Legacy VTK file of the C-alpha trace (Angstrom):
# vtk DataFile Version 3.0
C-alpha trace
ASCII
DATASET POLYDATA
POINTS 103 float
0.005 -0.020 0.002
2.715 2.507 0.949
5.084 1.752 -1.880
7.639 4.169 -3.191
5.635 4.302 -6.408
2.678 5.555 -4.470
4.662 8.214 -2.588
6.151 9.382 -5.897
2.570 9.898 -7.317
1.658 11.849 -4.316
4.805 14.084 -4.481
4.033 14.671 -8.198
0.301 15.539 -7.399
1.572 17.931 -4.514
3.906 19.667 -6.864
1.085 20.431 -9.302
-0.560 22.766 -6.648
-0.056 26.332 -7.712
1.476 28.863 -5.438
-1.144 30.743 -3.666
-3.573 27.770 -3.646
-3.968 24.641 -1.407
-5.316 21.041 -1.806
-6.655 18.775 0.790
-5.130 15.344 1.640
-8.287 13.701 0.197
-8.009 15.755 -3.013
-4.326 14.552 -3.409
-5.435 10.848 -2.749
-8.016 11.139 -5.561
-5.510 12.712 -7.801
-3.329 9.705 -7.356
-5.992 7.225 -8.028
-6.186 6.233 -4.502
-9.554 7.622 -3.033
-9.677 7.040 0.737
-5.830 7.241 1.139
-5.908 10.632 2.725
-3.865 9.234 5.721
-1.265 7.781 3.444
-1.011 11.241 1.827
-0.320 12.662 5.202
2.231 9.991 5.985
3.976 10.606 2.646
4.233 14.327 3.218
5.544 13.771 6.757
8.311 11.950 4.986
8.865 14.439 2.256
12.314 14.010 0.799
12.577 17.427 -0.617
10.531 19.989 1.536
11.982 22.927 -0.341
10.926 21.455 -3.687
7.780 19.454 -2.827
5.350 22.130 -1.405
3.764 20.025 1.310
2.745 23.326 3.094
0.026 23.667 0.403
-1.789 20.622 1.735
-4.492 21.070 4.347
-7.280 18.917 5.791
-10.890 18.540 4.496
-12.017 21.747 6.545
-8.948 23.751 5.514
-7.119 23.283 8.764
-3.397 23.583 8.739
-1.245 20.688 10.018
-1.107 20.966 13.859
2.509 19.623 13.858
3.984 20.709 10.537
6.947 18.495 10.017
9.262 21.067 8.396
9.725 24.003 10.768
7.201 23.482 13.543
4.130 25.401 14.486
3.511 28.461 12.498
5.982 27.596 9.589
3.145 26.264 7.406
1.213 29.404 7.941
4.177 31.531 7.241
4.927 29.780 3.946
1.240 30.050 2.886
0.913 33.748 3.700
4.111 34.342 1.816
2.295 33.011 -1.251
-0.786 35.328 -0.620
-2.987 32.643 1.129
-4.922 34.152 4.155
-4.821 31.912 7.268
-7.322 32.732 10.117
-7.224 30.854 13.363
-5.238 27.984 11.733
-7.706 27.638 8.865
-7.583 28.520 5.095
-10.718 29.359 3.356
-11.278 26.516 0.840
-13.829 28.336 -1.134
-11.239 30.977 -2.027
-7.896 29.065 -2.063
-8.499 25.399 -2.986
-7.220 24.171 -6.197
-9.769 23.080 -8.600
-8.886 20.165 -10.690
LINES 1 104
103 0 1 2 3 4 5 6 7 8 9 10 11 12 13 14 15 16 17 18 19 20 21 22 23 24 25 26 27 28 29 30 31 32 33 34 35 36 37 38 39 40 41 42 43 44 45 46 47 48 49 50 51 52 53 54 55 56 57 58 59 60 61 62 63 64 65 66 67 68 69 70 71 72 73 74 75 76 77 78 79 80 81 82 83 84 85 86 87 88 89 90 91 92 93 94 95 96 97 98 99 100 101 102
């Protein structure tokens, strides 16, 4: 289930999220042909081999909530990275109606 090939698909999907937009874990799972694998997406992103290249900060939960324990820089770093791209974050949430990538 958690093969290198699947992780590669996840990383490729995450790299397709444009700057200034976000996608949900479930959305990435669907993009990789693995509906229902949102937790696998989260696990893959936690193991991101290239955080400066694969923009895992652009992935949020189904309600737009940021990762409570962002693996690359700790609390606040995901928000800082998103805000640097023009994404508004309020109380740890992104407005999906406004910022979610449409595919």
